[in-house]
N, C-alpha and C positions, 0 to 999 in steps of 0.2 A: 449551474451551470454556464454559467456567462463566459466562462475561459475555453469553452469549447470552441474550435475553429467551424466557422460558417463553411458549408460545402461539403464538409468532411461527411462520409456515411454516419449513420446514429447506428454501433453495433453497443447494445444492451449492456453486454459484460464490459466493454471500455467505457461505456459512459459511467455505470455502477462502479469501476473503478477509479475514474476520475473522483467521484464525489466521495467516496471512501477517503483517498488520498488528500483531498482539499479539506476533508472534516478533521482530519488526524492533523494535519499541518495546524489549522484553526486553533485546535483544542491545545495544540502544544505551547503554540504563540501566546495563547491566552493565560496559560499559568502563570501565578503571582513569582515571577523569580526575586522579587524583591523582597518578599517576608516568604521563605522555603518551606512548604509544609508538605513533608515526604510522603504523607499518606496521600496527598491529592496528585503526587507524581505516580503514586503506584496504582492510585483507581484510574489515572488518564492510559497507564501504560496496559493495564489488565484490559481495559475495554478496547485498545487498539490493537493488544492481540487476539480479543475475543471476538471482534469485527475482522480480523483479516484473517480467519481460519480458512475461509476458501480463496483467498488472494491469487494462490498460484494455478488454481484451476480456472477461475474466473478470468485472469489476465490470458492465458494460454488458449483457452476458449475463444476469447477475443478477437485475439491475432489470428485463430484459424480462420474464425467467420469473416473478419478484414479481408484474408487473402481471397475465400470464397466470394466475398462482395466486389471487390475492385474487379477481379478476374486476373489475369494472366500479368505476373510480376517478373522484371527483368532480374537477371543471376543477382546484380547488384542489390537490388531492393529487398529480396527475397535474402541476401547476406545480412543487409542492414537491420529487416527486420528480426532475424535470427539473435544477430549479436544484440540488439536491443532488448529483446526477451531473454536471452540468457544473463544479461549485466541486470534486468529487475529482478528477475528470478533469485539468482545469487546475492544481492542488497537486501531481498525480504526474507529469505532464510539467515544471514548475517542480523539483522534486526531482529528477527525472532529469537537468535539466540541469545543478542545482548538484552533484550527484553525479559526474557526468562531468566537470566543470570540476577539481574536487577532485582524482579521480583522474590528470587530466591533468598536473596542476601538482605531483603530489607527485613525489618523484627515486624513479629506477627502485630503487634500495635499500630503498626503504619498499613497495615493488609499485607504484607510480605508472607512468606511459606514458614 
């Protein structure tokens, strides 16, 4: 959690989201792209998909708790949080669809459907 901003309230759901996103990024960066092995890509994507099954609820709950913890927000801050959450959720839904499609077309030998 070294990347978390100091002074920001610790919202467990948002800390968990940060940890998940950081871990997934690390896992994808550390894949061996010079010697591609489709099975390792499929395993990584399946892991991300499985670990992320509660991401939408986790992030929505975290933003809700952030609002309650910090108190009154200006309309501009509320709009920013709403737009950020909308963008994040749409991105996650799109990522899920792409991961599902990738796993669906991968061969069974590589771990696909």
